[in-house]
PDBQT receptor file of N, H, CA, C and O in Angstrom, charges set to zero:
ATOM      1  N   MET A   1      -2.447   4.156 -17.811  1.00  0.00    +0.000 N 
ATOM      2  CA  MET A   1      -2.653   5.492 -17.254  1.00  0.00    +0.000 C 
ATOM      3  C   MET A   1      -1.769   5.645 -16.019  1.00  0.00    +0.000 C 
ATOM      4  O   MET A   1      -1.688   4.749 -15.178  1.00  0.00    +0.000 OA
ATOM      5  N   GLU A   2      -1.124   6.774 -15.930  1.00  0.00    +0.000 N 
ATOM      6  H   GLU A   2      -1.189   7.502 -16.612  1.00  0.00    +0.000 HD
ATOM      7  CA  GLU A   2      -0.294   7.057 -14.761  1.00  0.00    +0.000 C 
ATOM      8  C   GLU A   2      -1.040   7.978 -13.813  1.00  0.00    +0.000 C 
ATOM      9  O   GLU A   2      -1.807   8.848 -14.225  1.00  0.00    +0.000 OA
ATOM     10  N   TYR A   3      -0.792   7.758 -12.535  1.00  0.00    +0.000 N 
ATOM     11  H   TYR A   3      -0.169   7.051 -12.201  1.00  0.00    +0.000 HD
ATOM     12  CA  TYR A   3      -1.432   8.557 -11.490  1.00  0.00    +0.000 C 
ATOM     13  C   TYR A   3      -0.379   9.347 -10.735  1.00  0.00    +0.000 C 
ATOM     14  O   TYR A   3       0.751   8.889 -10.566  1.00  0.00    +0.000 OA
ATOM     15  N   THR A   4      -0.749  10.521 -10.287  1.00  0.00    +0.000 N 
ATOM     16  H   THR A   4      -1.667  10.893 -10.424  1.00  0.00    +0.000 HD
ATOM     17  CA  THR A   4       0.152  11.306  -9.446  1.00  0.00    +0.000 C 
ATOM     18  C   THR A   4       0.120  10.724  -8.036  1.00  0.00    +0.000 C 
ATOM     19  O   THR A   4      -0.780   9.958  -7.691  1.00  0.00    +0.000 OA
ATOM     20  N   ASN A   5       1.100  11.090  -7.234  1.00  0.00    +0.000 N 
ATOM     21  H   ASN A   5       1.831  11.713  -7.514  1.00  0.00    +0.000 HD
ATOM     22  CA  ASN A   5       1.133  10.619  -5.847  1.00  0.00    +0.000 C 
ATOM     23  C   ASN A   5      -0.122  11.033  -5.088  1.00  0.00    +0.000 C 
ATOM     24  O   ASN A   5      -0.644  10.257  -4.288  1.00  0.00    +0.000 OA
ATOM     25  N   SER A   6      -0.601  12.226  -5.325  1.00  0.00    +0.000 N 
ATOM     26  H   SER A   6      -0.177  12.856  -5.974  1.00  0.00    +0.000 HD
ATOM     27  CA  SER A   6      -1.810  12.668  -4.614  1.00  0.00    +0.000 C 
ATOM     28  C   SER A   6      -3.033  11.871  -5.069  1.00  0.00    +0.000 C 
ATOM     29  O   SER A   6      -3.917  11.591  -4.259  1.00  0.00    +0.000 OA
ATOM     30  N   GLN A   7      -3.100  11.504  -6.341  1.00  0.00    +0.000 N 
ATOM     31  H   GLN A   7      -2.383  11.732  -6.999  1.00  0.00    +0.000 HD
ATOM     32  CA  GLN A   7      -4.206  10.676  -6.822  1.00  0.00    +0.000 C 
ATOM     33  C   GLN A   7      -4.132   9.271  -6.214  1.00  0.00    +0.000 C 
ATOM     34  O   GLN A   7      -5.154   8.702  -5.829  1.00  0.00    +0.000 OA
ATOM     35  N   ILE A   8      -2.932   8.723  -6.133  1.00  0.00    +0.000 N 
ATOM     36  H   ILE A   8      -2.102   9.185  -6.446  1.00  0.00    +0.000 HD
ATOM     37  CA  ILE A   8      -2.742   7.404  -5.518  1.00  0.00    +0.000 C 
ATOM     38  C   ILE A   8      -3.164   7.460  -4.055  1.00  0.00    +0.000 C 
ATOM     39  O   ILE A   8      -3.855   6.565  -3.567  1.00  0.00    +0.000 OA
ATOM     40  N   ARG A   9      -2.749   8.504  -3.364  1.00  0.00    +0.000 N 
ATOM     41  H   ARG A   9      -2.188   9.230  -3.761  1.00  0.00    +0.000 HD
ATOM     42  CA  ARG A   9      -3.109   8.664  -1.949  1.00  0.00    +0.000 C 
ATOM     43  C   ARG A   9      -4.636   8.735  -1.778  1.00  0.00    +0.000 C 
ATOM     44  O   ARG A   9      -5.186   8.139  -0.852  1.00  0.00    +0.000 OA
ATOM     45  N   GLU A  10      -5.308   9.458  -2.664  1.00  0.00    +0.000 N 
ATOM     46  H   GLU A  10      -4.861   9.942  -3.416  1.00  0.00    +0.000 HD
ATOM     47  CA  GLU A  10      -6.772   9.561  -2.610  1.00  0.00    +0.000 C 
ATOM     48  C   GLU A  10      -7.436   8.215  -2.875  1.00  0.00    +0.000 C 
ATOM     49  O   GLU A  10      -8.396   7.854  -2.196  1.00  0.00    +0.000 OA
ATOM     50  N   LEU A  11      -6.936   7.477  -3.848  1.00  0.00    +0.000 N 
ATOM     51  H   LEU A  11      -6.156   7.770  -4.400  1.00  0.00    +0.000 HD
ATOM     52  CA  LEU A  11      -7.487   6.157  -4.160  1.00  0.00    +0.000 C 
ATOM     53  C   LEU A  11      -7.312   5.199  -2.985  1.00  0.00    +0.000 C 
ATOM     54  O   LEU A  11      -8.226   4.447  -2.646  1.00  0.00    +0.000 OA
ATOM     55  N   ILE A  12      -6.142   5.233  -2.371  1.00  0.00    +0.000 N 
ATOM     56  H   ILE A  12      -5.400   5.844  -2.645  1.00  0.00    +0.000 HD
ATOM     57  CA  ILE A  12      -5.892   4.393  -1.204  1.00  0.00    +0.000 C 
ATOM     58  C   ILE A  12      -6.864   4.754  -0.088  1.00  0.00    +0.000 C 
ATOM     59  O   ILE A  12      -7.468   3.874   0.524  1.00  0.00    +0.000 OA
ATOM     60  N   ALA A  13      -7.012   6.035   0.173  1.00  0.00    +0.000 N 
ATOM     61  H   ALA A  13      -6.521   6.750  -0.324  1.00  0.00    +0.000 HD
ATOM     62  CA  ALA A  13      -7.909   6.490   1.245  1.00  0.00    +0.000 C 
ATOM     63  C   ALA A  13      -9.353   6.073   0.980  1.00  0.00    +0.000 C 
ATOM     64  O   ALA A  13     -10.089   5.734   1.907  1.00  0.00    +0.000 OA
ATOM     65  N   GLU A  14      -9.748   6.100  -0.273  1.00  0.00    +0.000 N 
ATOM     66  H   GLU A  14      -9.151   6.375  -1.026  1.00  0.00    +0.000 HD
ATOM     67  CA  GLU A  14     -11.126   5.776  -0.633  1.00  0.00    +0.000 C 
ATOM     68  C   GLU A  14     -11.427   4.277  -0.573  1.00  0.00    +0.000 C 
ATOM     69  O   GLU A  14     -12.523   3.874  -0.184  1.00  0.00    +0.000 OA
ATOM     70  N   HIS A  15     -10.453   3.457  -0.959  1.00  0.00    +0.000 N 
ATOM     71  H   HIS A  15      -9.562   3.783  -1.275  1.00  0.00    +0.000 HD
ATOM     72  CA  HIS A  15     -10.737   2.032  -1.147  1.00  0.00    +0.000 C 
ATOM     73  C   HIS A  15     -10.140   1.084  -0.108  1.00  0.00    +0.000 C 
ATOM     74  O   HIS A  15     -10.573  -0.064  -0.005  1.00  0.00    +0.000 OA
ATOM     75  N   ILE A  16      -9.161   1.543   0.659  1.00  0.00    +0.000 N 
ATOM     76  H   ILE A  16      -8.810   2.476   0.575  1.00  0.00    +0.000 HD
ATOM     77  CA  ILE A  16      -8.533   0.675   1.659  1.00  0.00    +0.000 C 
ATOM     78  C   ILE A  16      -8.991   1.148   3.036  1.00  0.00    +0.000 C 
ATOM     79  O   ILE A  16      -8.706   2.275   3.441  1.00  0.00    +0.000 OA
ATOM     80  N   HIS A  17      -9.696   0.285   3.743  1.00  0.00    +0.000 N 
ATOM     81  H   HIS A  17      -9.927  -0.630   3.414  1.00  0.00    +0.000 HD
ATOM     82  CA  HIS A  17     -10.361   0.702   4.972  1.00  0.00    +0.000 C 
ATOM     83  C   HIS A  17      -9.501   0.606   6.227  1.00  0.00    +0.000 C 
ATOM     84  O   HIS A  17      -9.739   1.336   7.189  1.00  0.00    +0.000 OA
ATOM     85  N   SER A  18      -8.519  -0.271   6.237  1.00  0.00    +0.000 N 
ATOM     86  H   SER A  18      -8.326  -0.864   5.456  1.00  0.00    +0.000 HD
ATOM     87  CA  SER A  18      -7.644  -0.408   7.403  1.00  0.00    +0.000 C 
ATOM     88  C   SER A  18      -6.589   0.698   7.390  1.00  0.00    +0.000 C 
ATOM     89  O   SER A  18      -5.871   0.877   6.406  1.00  0.00    +0.000 OA
ATOM     90  N   GLU A  19      -6.507   1.432   8.493  1.00  0.00    +0.000 N 
ATOM     91  H   GLU A  19      -7.090   1.286   9.292  1.00  0.00    +0.000 HD
ATOM     92  CA  GLU A  19      -5.522   2.524   8.574  1.00  0.00    +0.000 C 
ATOM     93  C   GLU A  19      -4.098   1.997   8.407  1.00  0.00    +0.000 C 
ATOM     94  O   GLU A  19      -3.289   2.597   7.700  1.00  0.00    +0.000 OA
ATOM     95  N   ARG A  20      -3.796   0.873   9.060  1.00  0.00    +0.000 N 
ATOM     96  H   ARG A  20      -4.454   0.385   9.635  1.00  0.00    +0.000 HD
ATOM     97  CA  ARG A  20      -2.455   0.285   8.951  1.00  0.00    +0.000 C 
ATOM     98  C   ARG A  20      -2.143  -0.064   7.501  1.00  0.00    +0.000 C 
ATOM     99  O   ARG A  20      -1.057   0.236   7.007  1.00  0.00    +0.000 OA
ATOM    100  N   ASN A  21      -3.087  -0.694   6.824  1.00  0.00    +0.000 N 
ATOM    101  H   ASN A  21      -3.970  -0.938   7.225  1.00  0.00    +0.000 HD
ATOM    102  CA  ASN A  21      -2.865  -1.093   5.436  1.00  0.00    +0.000 C 
ATOM    103  C   ASN A  21      -2.730   0.114   4.519  1.00  0.00    +0.000 C 
ATOM    104  O   ASN A  21      -1.947   0.090   3.569  1.00  0.00    +0.000 OA
ATOM    105  N   ARG A  22      -3.488   1.167   4.797  1.00  0.00    +0.000 N 
ATOM    106  H   ARG A  22      -4.125   1.187   5.568  1.00  0.00    +0.000 HD
ATOM    107  CA  ARG A  22      -3.331   2.410   4.015  1.00  0.00    +0.000 C 
ATOM    108  C   ARG A  22      -1.916   2.950   4.162  1.00  0.00    +0.000 C 
ATOM    109  O   ARG A  22      -1.282   3.325   3.175  1.00  0.00    +0.000 OA
ATOM    110  N   LYS A  23      -1.423   2.989   5.395  1.00  0.00    +0.000 N 
ATOM    111  H   LYS A  23      -1.938   2.685   6.197  1.00  0.00    +0.000 HD
ATOM    112  CA  LYS A  23      -0.076   3.508   5.630  1.00  0.00    +0.000 C 
ATOM    113  C   LYS A  23       0.980   2.653   4.932  1.00  0.00    +0.000 C 
ATOM    114  O   LYS A  23       1.920   3.180   4.337  1.00  0.00    +0.000 OA
ATOM    115  N   ILE A  24       0.821   1.330   5.006  1.00  0.00    +0.000 N 
ATOM    116  H   ILE A  24       0.057   0.901   5.489  1.00  0.00    +0.000 HD
ATOM    117  CA  ILE A  24       1.778   0.434   4.356  1.00  0.00    +0.000 C 
ATOM    118  C   ILE A  24       1.766   0.651   2.845  1.00  0.00    +0.000 C 
ATOM    119  O   ILE A  24       2.825   0.752   2.225  1.00  0.00    +0.000 OA
ATOM    120  N   LEU A  25       0.580   0.723   2.251  1.00  0.00    +0.000 N 
ATOM    121  H   LEU A  25      -0.281   0.641   2.754  1.00  0.00    +0.000 HD
ATOM    122  CA  LEU A  25       0.493   0.942   0.800  1.00  0.00    +0.000 C 
ATOM    123  C   LEU A  25       1.060   2.292   0.392  1.00  0.00    +0.000 C 
ATOM    124  O   LEU A  25       1.754   2.387  -0.621  1.00  0.00    +0.000 OA
ATOM    125  N   GLU A  26       0.783   3.328   1.153  1.00  0.00    +0.000 N 
ATOM    126  H   GLU A  26       0.219   3.251   1.976  1.00  0.00    +0.000 HD
ATOM    127  CA  GLU A  26       1.349   4.645   0.835  1.00  0.00    +0.000 C 
ATOM    128  C   GLU A  26       2.870   4.615   0.895  1.00  0.00    +0.000 C 
ATOM    129  O   GLU A  26       3.544   5.148   0.014  1.00  0.00    +0.000 OA
ATOM    130  N   ARG A  27       3.405   3.992   1.935  1.00  0.00    +0.000 N 
ATOM    131  H   ARG A  27       2.857   3.559   2.651  1.00  0.00    +0.000 HD
ATOM    132  CA  ARG A  27       4.861   3.920   2.072  1.00  0.00    +0.000 C 
ATOM    133  C   ARG A  27       5.482   3.137   0.916  1.00  0.00    +0.000 C 
ATOM    134  O   ARG A  27       6.575   3.471   0.457  1.00  0.00    +0.000 OA
ATOM    135  N   ARG A  28       4.793   2.101   0.448  1.00  0.00    +0.000 N 
ATOM    136  H   ARG A  28       3.906   1.830   0.821  1.00  0.00    +0.000 HD
ATOM    137  CA  ARG A  28       5.314   1.280  -0.645  1.00  0.00    +0.000 C 
ATOM    138  C   ARG A  28       5.108   1.957  -2.000  1.00  0.00    +0.000 C 
ATOM    139  O   ARG A  28       6.062   2.118  -2.761  1.00  0.00    +0.000 OA
ATOM    140  N   LEU A  29       3.875   2.353  -2.306  1.00  0.00    +0.000 N 
ATOM    141  H   LEU A  29       3.100   2.222  -1.687  1.00  0.00    +0.000 HD
ATOM    142  CA  LEU A  29       3.556   2.863  -3.637  1.00  0.00    +0.000 C 
ATOM    143  C   LEU A  29       3.992   4.302  -3.869  1.00  0.00    +0.000 C 
ATOM    144  O   LEU A  29       4.372   4.662  -4.984  1.00  0.00    +0.000 OA
ATOM    145  N   ILE A  30       3.943   5.116  -2.845  1.00  0.00    +0.000 N 
ATOM    146  H   ILE A  30       3.634   4.823  -1.939  1.00  0.00    +0.000 HD
ATOM    147  CA  ILE A  30       4.290   6.528  -3.018  1.00  0.00    +0.000 C 
ATOM    148  C   ILE A  30       5.746   6.790  -2.648  1.00  0.00    +0.000 C 
ATOM    149  O   ILE A  30       6.471   7.463  -3.380  1.00  0.00    +0.000 OA
ATOM    150  N   ASP A  31       6.170   6.249  -1.501  1.00  0.00    +0.000 N 
ATOM    151  H   ASP A  31       5.581   5.702  -0.906  1.00  0.00    +0.000 HD
ATOM    152  CA  ASP A  31       7.530   6.508  -1.026  1.00  0.00    +0.000 C 
ATOM    153  C   ASP A  31       8.550   5.511  -1.557  1.00  0.00    +0.000 C 
ATOM    154  O   ASP A  31       9.753   5.758  -1.486  1.00  0.00    +0.000 OA
ATOM    155  N   GLY A  32       8.069   4.365  -2.097  1.00  0.00    +0.000 N 
ATOM    156  H   GLY A  32       7.091   4.164  -2.154  1.00  0.00    +0.000 HD
ATOM    157  CA  GLY A  32       8.974   3.380  -2.685  1.00  0.00    +0.000 C 
ATOM    158  C   GLY A  32       9.802   2.603  -1.672  1.00  0.00    +0.000 C 
ATOM    159  O   GLY A  32      10.887   2.122  -2.000  1.00  0.00    +0.000 OA
ATOM    160  N   ILE A  33       9.310   2.475  -0.457  1.00  0.00    +0.000 N 
ATOM    161  H   ILE A  33       8.429   2.865  -0.191  1.00  0.00    +0.000 HD
ATOM    162  CA  ILE A  33      10.047   1.778   0.597  1.00  0.00    +0.000 C 
ATOM    163  C   ILE A  33      10.016   0.273   0.320  1.00  0.00    +0.000 C 
ATOM    164  O   ILE A  33       8.968  -0.276  -0.021  1.00  0.00    +0.000 OA
ATOM    165  N   VAL A  34      11.164  -0.390   0.466  1.00  0.00    +0.000 N 
ATOM    166  H   VAL A  34      12.015   0.056   0.743  1.00  0.00    +0.000 HD
ATOM    167  CA  VAL A  34      11.270  -1.831   0.203  1.00  0.00    +0.000 C 
ATOM    168  C   VAL A  34      10.655  -2.635   1.351  1.00  0.00    +0.000 C 
ATOM    169  O   VAL A  34      10.491  -2.135   2.464  1.00  0.00    +0.000 OA
ATOM    170  N   LEU A  35      10.319  -3.894   1.050  1.00  0.00    +0.000 N 
ATOM    171  H   LEU A  35      10.452  -4.300   0.146  1.00  0.00    +0.000 HD
ATOM    172  CA  LEU A  35       9.634  -4.751   2.017  1.00  0.00    +0.000 C 
ATOM    173  C   LEU A  35      10.372  -4.864   3.341  1.00  0.00    +0.000 C 
ATOM    174  O   LEU A  35       9.749  -4.798   4.401  1.00  0.00    +0.000 OA
ATOM    175  N   GLU A  36      11.685  -5.031   3.299  1.00  0.00    +0.000 N 
ATOM    176  H   GLU A  36      12.191  -5.084   2.439  1.00  0.00    +0.000 HD
ATOM    177  CA  GLU A  36      12.458  -5.199   4.528  1.00  0.00    +0.000 C 
ATOM    178  C   GLU A  36      12.317  -3.988   5.447  1.00  0.00    +0.000 C 
ATOM    179  O   GLU A  36      12.153  -4.127   6.659  1.00  0.00    +0.000 OA
ATOM    180  N   LYS A  37      12.384  -2.822   4.863  1.00  0.00    +0.000 N 
ATOM    181  H   LYS A  37      12.518  -2.709   3.878  1.00  0.00    +0.000 HD
ATOM    182  CA  LYS A  37      12.254  -1.588   5.647  1.00  0.00    +0.000 C 
ATOM    183  C   LYS A  37      10.841  -1.435   6.200  1.00  0.00    +0.000 C 
ATOM    184  O   LYS A  37      10.658  -1.005   7.338  1.00  0.00    +0.000 OA
ATOM    185  N   LEU A  38       9.839  -1.790   5.388  1.00  0.00    +0.000 N 
ATOM    186  H   LEU A  38       9.988  -2.139   4.463  1.00  0.00    +0.000 HD
ATOM    187  CA  LEU A  38       8.460  -1.727   5.865  1.00  0.00    +0.000 C 
ATOM    188  C   LEU A  38       8.242  -2.698   7.019  1.00  0.00    +0.000 C 
ATOM    189  O   LEU A  38       7.555  -2.375   7.988  1.00  0.00    +0.000 OA
ATOM    190  N   ALA A  39       8.828  -3.888   6.912  1.00  0.00    +0.000 N 
ATOM    191  H   ALA A  39       9.386  -4.150   6.125  1.00  0.00    +0.000 HD
ATOM    192  CA  ALA A  39       8.695  -4.879   7.983  1.00  0.00    +0.000 C 
ATOM    193  C   ALA A  39       9.268  -4.326   9.285  1.00  0.00    +0.000 C 
ATOM    194  O   ALA A  39       8.668  -4.490  10.347  1.00  0.00    +0.000 OA
ATOM    195  N   GLU A  40      10.412  -3.680   9.207  1.00  0.00    +0.000 N 
ATOM    196  H   GLU A  40      10.900  -3.547   8.344  1.00  0.00    +0.000 HD
ATOM    197  CA  GLU A  40      11.015  -3.064  10.395  1.00  0.00    +0.000 C 
ATOM    198  C   GLU A  40      10.126  -1.940  10.927  1.00  0.00    +0.000 C 
ATOM    199  O   GLU A  40       9.848  -1.870  12.124  1.00  0.00    +0.000 OA
ATOM    200  N   GLU A  41       9.693  -1.077  10.038  1.00  0.00    +0.000 N 
ATOM    201  H   GLU A  41       9.919  -1.133   9.066  1.00  0.00    +0.000 HD
ATOM    202  CA  GLU A  41       8.898   0.098  10.420  1.00  0.00    +0.000 C 
ATOM    203  C   GLU A  41       7.584  -0.296  11.105  1.00  0.00    +0.000 C 
ATOM    204  O   GLU A  41       7.168   0.346  12.069  1.00  0.00    +0.000 OA
ATOM    205  N   PHE A  42       6.936  -1.346  10.606  1.00  0.00    +0.000 N 
ATOM    206  H   PHE A  42       7.274  -1.868   9.823  1.00  0.00    +0.000 HD
ATOM    207  CA  PHE A  42       5.637  -1.741  11.136  1.00  0.00    +0.000 C 
ATOM    208  C   PHE A  42       5.720  -2.931  12.091  1.00  0.00    +0.000 C 
ATOM    209  O   PHE A  42       4.700  -3.474  12.515  1.00  0.00    +0.000 OA
ATOM    210  N   ASP A  43       6.952  -3.329  12.424  1.00  0.00    +0.000 N 
ATOM    211  H   ASP A  43       7.781  -2.888  12.080  1.00  0.00    +0.000 HD
ATOM    212  CA  ASP A  43       7.195  -4.435  13.352  1.00  0.00    +0.000 C 
ATOM    213  C   ASP A  43       6.428  -5.693  12.936  1.00  0.00    +0.000 C 
ATOM    214  O   ASP A  43       5.700  -6.300  13.721  1.00  0.00    +0.000 OA
ATOM    215  N   MET A  44       6.625  -6.050  11.679  1.00  0.00    +0.000 N 
ATOM    216  H   MET A  44       7.217  -5.556  11.042  1.00  0.00    +0.000 HD
ATOM    217  CA  MET A  44       5.972  -7.223  11.101  1.00  0.00    +0.000 C 
ATOM    218  C   MET A  44       7.014  -7.994  10.300  1.00  0.00    +0.000 C 
ATOM    219  O   MET A  44       8.103  -7.488  10.029  1.00  0.00    +0.000 OA
ATOM    220  N   SER A  45       6.670  -9.220   9.926  1.00  0.00    +0.000 N 
ATOM    221  H   SER A  45       5.785  -9.631  10.147  1.00  0.00    +0.000 HD
ATOM    222  CA  SER A  45       7.582  -9.987   9.080  1.00  0.00    +0.000 C 
ATOM    223  C   SER A  45       7.483  -9.495   7.634  1.00  0.00    +0.000 C 
ATOM    224  O   SER A  45       6.492  -8.887   7.228  1.00  0.00    +0.000 OA
ATOM    225  N   ARG A  46       8.531  -9.775   6.882  1.00  0.00    +0.000 N 
ATOM    226  H   ARG A  46       9.335 -10.268   7.212  1.00  0.00    +0.000 HD
ATOM    227  CA  ARG A  46       8.546  -9.424   5.465  1.00  0.00    +0.000 C 
ATOM    228  C   ARG A  46       7.380 -10.112   4.754  1.00  0.00    +0.000 C 
ATOM    229  O   ARG A  46       6.753  -9.519   3.876  1.00  0.00    +0.000 OA
ATOM    230  N   ARG A  47       7.091 -11.342   5.124  1.00  0.00    +0.000 N 
ATOM    231  H   ARG A  47       7.601 -11.824   5.837  1.00  0.00    +0.000 HD
ATOM    232  CA  ARG A  47       6.004 -12.115   4.532  1.00  0.00    +0.000 C 
ATOM    233  C   ARG A  47       4.641 -11.465   4.818  1.00  0.00    +0.000 C 
ATOM    234  O   ARG A  47       3.788 -11.406   3.933  1.00  0.00    +0.000 OA
ATOM    235  N   GLN A  48       4.438 -10.986   6.030  1.00  0.00    +0.000 N 
ATOM    236  H   GLN A  48       5.131 -11.034   6.749  1.00  0.00    +0.000 HD
ATOM    237  CA  GLN A  48       3.180 -10.310   6.372  1.00  0.00    +0.000 C 
ATOM    238  C   GLN A  48       3.005  -9.033   5.545  1.00  0.00    +0.000 C 
ATOM    239  O   GLN A  48       1.921  -8.753   5.033  1.00  0.00    +0.000 OA
ATOM    240  N   ILE A  49       4.086  -8.273   5.425  1.00  0.00    +0.000 N 
ATOM    241  H   ILE A  49       4.966  -8.500   5.841  1.00  0.00    +0.000 HD
ATOM    242  CA  ILE A  49       4.041  -7.033   4.636  1.00  0.00    +0.000 C 
ATOM    243  C   ILE A  49       3.713  -7.354   3.185  1.00  0.00    +0.000 C 
ATOM    244  O   ILE A  49       2.865  -6.702   2.577  1.00  0.00    +0.000 OA
ATOM    245  N   TRP A  50       4.391  -8.369   2.624  1.00  0.00    +0.000 N 
ATOM    246  H   TRP A  50       5.081  -8.899   3.118  1.00  0.00    +0.000 HD
ATOM    247  CA  TRP A  50       4.151  -8.757   1.238  1.00  0.00    +0.000 C 
ATOM    248  C   TRP A  50       2.691  -9.138   1.045  1.00  0.00    +0.000 C 
ATOM    249  O   TRP A  50       2.070  -8.746   0.057  1.00  0.00    +0.000 OA
ATOM    250  N   SER A  51       2.143  -9.899   1.979  1.00  0.00    +0.000 N 
ATOM    251  H   SER A  51       2.647 -10.218   2.781  1.00  0.00    +0.000 HD
ATOM    252  CA  SER A  51       0.755 -10.349   1.895  1.00  0.00    +0.000 C 
ATOM    253  C   SER A  51      -0.210  -9.159   1.922  1.00  0.00    +0.000 C 
ATOM    254  O   SER A  51      -1.156  -9.109   1.136  1.00  0.00    +0.000 OA
ATOM    255  N   ILE A  52       0.026  -8.218   2.811  1.00  0.00    +0.000 N 
ATOM    256  H   ILE A  52       0.795  -8.259   3.449  1.00  0.00    +0.000 HD
ATOM    257  CA  ILE A  52      -0.826  -7.020   2.912  1.00  0.00    +0.000 C 
ATOM    258  C   ILE A  52      -0.758  -6.215   1.621  1.00  0.00    +0.000 C 
ATOM    259  O   ILE A  52      -1.789  -5.792   1.098  1.00  0.00    +0.000 OA
ATOM    260  N   ILE A  53       0.440  -6.004   1.107  1.00  0.00    +0.000 N 
ATOM    261  H   ILE A  53       1.277  -6.348   1.531  1.00  0.00    +0.000 HD
ATOM    262  CA  ILE A  53       0.605  -5.230  -0.123  1.00  0.00    +0.000 C 
ATOM    263  C   ILE A  53      -0.064  -5.943  -1.292  1.00  0.00    +0.000 C 
ATOM    264  O   ILE A  53      -0.805  -5.328  -2.059  1.00  0.00    +0.000 OA
ATOM    265  N   ASN A  54       0.197  -7.232  -1.424  1.00  0.00    +0.000 N 
ATOM    266  H   ASN A  54       0.798  -7.732  -0.801  1.00  0.00    +0.000 HD
ATOM    267  CA  ASN A  54      -0.359  -8.006  -2.528  1.00  0.00    +0.000 C 
ATOM    268  C   ASN A  54      -1.890  -7.968  -2.513  1.00  0.00    +0.000 C 
ATOM    269  O   ASN A  54      -2.513  -7.666  -3.531  1.00  0.00    +0.000 OA
ATOM    270  N   LYS A  55      -2.483  -8.266  -1.389  1.00  0.00    +0.000 N 
ATOM    271  H   LYS A  55      -1.977  -8.511  -0.561  1.00  0.00    +0.000 HD
ATOM    272  CA  LYS A  55      -3.952  -8.293  -1.264  1.00  0.00    +0.000 C 
ATOM    273  C   LYS A  55      -4.560  -6.917  -1.541  1.00  0.00    +0.000 C 
ATOM    274  O   LYS A  55      -5.534  -6.796  -2.285  1.00  0.00    +0.000 OA
ATOM    275  N   ASN A  56      -3.982  -5.898  -0.941  1.00  0.00    +0.000 N 
ATOM    276  H   ASN A  56      -3.192  -5.996  -0.337  1.00  0.00    +0.000 HD
ATOM    277  CA  ASN A  56      -4.560  -4.560  -1.069  1.00  0.00    +0.000 C 
ATOM    278  C   ASN A  56      -4.289  -3.917  -2.413  1.00  0.00    +0.000 C 
ATOM    279  O   ASN A  56      -5.109  -3.129  -2.884  1.00  0.00    +0.000 OA
ATOM    280  N   GLU A  57      -3.158  -4.226  -3.052  1.00  0.00    +0.000 N 
ATOM    281  H   GLU A  57      -2.492  -4.866  -2.669  1.00  0.00    +0.000 HD
ATOM    282  CA  GLU A  57      -2.913  -3.734  -4.404  1.00  0.00    +0.000 C 
ATOM    283  C   GLU A  57      -3.946  -4.314  -5.367  1.00  0.00    +0.000 C 
ATOM    284  O   GLU A  57      -4.484  -3.604  -6.216  1.00  0.00    +0.000 OA
ATOM    285  N   LYS A  58      -4.218  -5.610  -5.226  1.00  0.00    +0.000 N 
ATOM    286  H   LYS A  58      -3.782  -6.188  -4.536  1.00  0.00    +0.000 HD
ATOM    287  CA  LYS A  58      -5.226  -6.233  -6.087  1.00  0.00    +0.000 C 
ATOM    288  C   LYS A  58      -6.576  -5.550  -5.905  1.00  0.00    +0.000 C 
ATOM    289  O   LYS A  58      -7.266  -5.248  -6.879  1.00  0.00    +0.000 OA
ATOM    290  N   GLU A  59      -6.942  -5.313  -4.664  1.00  0.00    +0.000 N 
ATOM    291  H   GLU A  59      -6.382  -5.558  -3.873  1.00  0.00    +0.000 HD
ATOM    292  CA  GLU A  59      -8.208  -4.638  -4.352  1.00  0.00    +0.000 C 
ATOM    293  C   GLU A  59      -8.223  -3.234  -4.978  1.00  0.00    +0.000 C 
ATOM    294  O   GLU A  59      -9.188  -2.849  -5.638  1.00  0.00    +0.000 OA
ATOM    295  N   LEU A  60      -7.164  -2.496  -4.764  1.00  0.00    +0.000 N 
ATOM    296  H   LEU A  60      -6.380  -2.808  -4.228  1.00  0.00    +0.000 HD
ATOM    297  CA  LEU A  60      -7.076  -1.133  -5.259  1.00  0.00    +0.000 C 
ATOM    298  C   LEU A  60      -7.114  -1.093  -6.787  1.00  0.00    +0.000 C 
ATOM    299  O   LEU A  60      -7.879  -0.326  -7.372  1.00  0.00    +0.000 OA
ATOM    300  N   PHE A  61      -6.295  -1.915  -7.425  1.00  0.00    +0.000 N 
ATOM    301  H   PHE A  61      -5.674  -2.539  -6.950  1.00  0.00    +0.000 HD
ATOM    302  CA  PHE A  61      -6.217  -1.870  -8.883  1.00  0.00    +0.000 C 
ATOM    303  C   PHE A  61      -7.491  -2.376  -9.552  1.00  0.00    +0.000 C 
ATOM    304  O   PHE A  61      -7.811  -1.965 -10.667  1.00  0.00    +0.000 OA
ATOM    305  N   SER A  62      -8.217  -3.261  -8.880  1.00  0.00    +0.000 N 
ATOM    306  H   SER A  62      -7.958  -3.595  -7.974  1.00  0.00    +0.000 HD
ATOM    307  CA  SER A  62      -9.489  -3.723  -9.443  1.00  0.00    +0.000 C 
ATOM    308  C   SER A  62     -10.519  -2.586  -9.467  1.00  0.00    +0.000 C 
ATOM    309  O   SER A  62     -11.431  -2.593 -10.294  1.00  0.00    +0.000 OA
ATOM    310  N   LYS A  63     -10.375  -1.623  -8.571  1.00  0.00    +0.000 N 
ATOM    311  H   LYS A  63      -9.634  -1.617  -7.900  1.00  0.00    +0.000 HD
ATOM    312  CA  LYS A  63     -11.308  -0.502  -8.486  1.00  0.00    +0.000 C 
ATOM    313  C   LYS A  63     -11.013   0.591  -9.515  1.00  0.00    +0.000 C 
ATOM    314  O   LYS A  63     -11.898   1.376  -9.853  1.00  0.00    +0.000 OA
ATOM    315  N   ILE A  64      -9.779   0.646 -10.013  1.00  0.00    +0.000 N 
ATOM    316  H   ILE A  64      -9.060   0.008  -9.739  1.00  0.00    +0.000 HD
ATOM    317  CA  ILE A  64      -9.406   1.773 -10.870  1.00  0.00    +0.000 C 
ATOM    318  C   ILE A  64      -9.240   1.386 -12.336  1.00  0.00    +0.000 C 
ATOM    319  O   ILE A  64      -8.891   2.238 -13.152  1.00  0.00    +0.000 OA
ATOM    320  N   LYS A  65      -9.474   0.160 -12.682  1.00  0.00    +0.000 N 
ATOM    321  H   LYS A  65      -9.758  -0.532 -12.019  1.00  0.00    +0.000 HD
ATOM    322  CA  LYS A  65      -9.335  -0.251 -14.088  1.00  0.00    +0.000 C 
ATOM    323  C   LYS A  65     -10.457   0.241 -14.937  1.00  0.00    +0.000 C 
ATOM    324  O   LYS A  65     -10.482  -0.022 -16.140  1.00  0.00    +0.000 OA
TER     325      LYS A  65
């Protein structure tokens, strides 16, 4: 099943409680920003960004299956 950007944004808002993590997921899943750019934007390492995305995507996708 495919979701629209607005549906993805709503799912993120509903299931991801950290504001920072919501913003990172929106930038990645909706805007398609690559890890390096997200790391710069959020002043974090690429590894930290990857970890946040990985953990929160699993959480999000487990809720919508």
